[in-house]
Residue, then its C-alpha position, 0 to 999 in steps of 0.5 A: m571736774v579733775n584735779s589739776q594739781f594731780i594732773i601736773h604731778n602725773s605729767q611731770s613724772n610722765r606716768n599714766t595711772s588711769v584705768i578703765l572700769s566697765g567703760l568708766r574712766l578713772d584718773n587712778p585705780v585708788i577707791p576708798a572702800s565702803g564703810t570706811f569712807g562714809y558718804g565722803r563729807e567728813f574726809s572732804d575736810f582733809y583733802d580734795l576728794d576729786m583726786l580719788g579714782s572714785f569712792s564707794f559710799k557707805g553700805t546702804t539698805r532699804e530701811p535705816r539701820f542703827g547697826n549692831p550694839t556697842p562695843r563693836i570695834a576691836e583692835c588686833r595686831e596688824g588689823m581690826i575687827n568690826a561688827v558695825g552692822l550696816q549702820n546707814p540712813g536708808i535708801d530714801h535718805v541717801i537719795a534725798e540728802e546724801l547724793p545732793r550733798l556729795r555733789e558739792f565736794f565730789r565731781k566724779p561718778v561715785i560707786a553705790n554700795i548696796s546691801g540687803f536682807s532679801v533678793e527683793e531688797y537688793a533689787y529694790c535698792c539697786e533699781r532706785i540707785d541706778k536712776e541717780e546721775q552721779v552713780g557711775l557703778i553699783e557694788v552689791n555687797v553679798s558678803c557682810p559678816n556682821v549682820r544676821h539673816g542677810g548679807m554673807s548668807f547670800g555670798t557663801s552660796p554660788e546659787a544665792a549670789a547668782e540669784v541676787t545678781r540676776a535680780v539686780k541686773a534685771v532692774t539696772t542699766k549701770p555696771v553691777y559689781i558683786k562684792l564677794s566674801p572670802n569666808v568660803t571654801d571655793i571663791v572661784a565657784i561663786a565668782r563664776a556663778c556671778e559672772e554667768a548670772g550677768a555681773d559686769g565685775l567683781c570686788l573682792i575681798n570683804t572682811l574675814l570673820g574674826m574674834r577677840i576675847d577680853i581675857e580679864r573679863r573672860r568674854p568676847v570684846i565685841a557685843n556681836t561676838m564675831g566680826g569682820f577682820s580687816g587690815p594689813a594681815v589680810f592682804p596676802v589672802a586678798v591677793r591670792m583670791v584676786w589672782q584666782v578669780a581674775r584667772a577664772c573669770r573674764v569680767p574686771v576685778i576690783g581688788c580689796g583687803g589690807v591695801s595700804t601703800a602704793r606698792d600694795v596697789i601695784e601688787m594687787m593690780m599684777a594679781g589681776a585687779t583693774a582697780v583697788e580699794v582701800g579700806a581699814a587704812n582710812l580709819v588709821d590715817p584719813y590721808a591714806c588714799k591721798k598718800i597712796i595716789e601721790a606715791l604711785p607715779a614714783e613707785m611706777e617709775r622705780l618699777g619701769i612701769e609706764r601705764l598702770s593699765d599694762i600690769i593688770g594680771i601680768v603675774q600668771s603663775g610662779n616659776 
């Protein structure tokens, strides 16, 4: 079901915000990022989620996970650090409970974010979720910095990232996007390895690795010592990496990292992103994605953009 109020708003402004992501048509490129939107239920109390392009639900593993010990959130200037540690109810619960409930308030294809601690676990979870009708795209997280012996260990090596990609592609029929870590020396090498292994697209960036210290208590603020740093401060890093990867690879890119305004969305798309995920901003303001979507047509008009799809990767290099 398409949000009719949103269509009227767009038709009046005569601006086309739609994009195509591996054959999946999105009314707009705005996607709440995994880990910041749960399974959507809480946010459905604030606004009609059908106005979103799609959303990426909470990172899901084979077994339920409580996550890391608390405290696991630390505020920073221009951002936050989290070490939640992939807290989720497990793939069986998501399929049996969360997806049926999701159908009640979201009537578009959803993005399934899958995490794992072994190649076999990634393949198992992706094969299970691939059979779910409402899942339009699978986002494979090889880049979580908040868990030990998994997650980012697969995303920092081209060989390991490619191995996960091949295993997942062998058991799925839907588009597979690999979510990459910025905590590497050469993001392009890892992106190319995933592309060559069969990835249909790439998502970047996940959080940077950060740390805060309580100088009164003389100890780390969060129990995990370090965690994922996100928020507006990481946006220039994300734009740079999206630009590098989009130029080096032929598959679509979903841009993510510090996005909080309609102008950020346009900048990320000019760097090469086909769609854009919004993460930490949702935790600051539950209406963040709604506001961004509503602001896009006016921002496009101000910049002389008729169709958002026309600006994807329009920036080649500096003068």
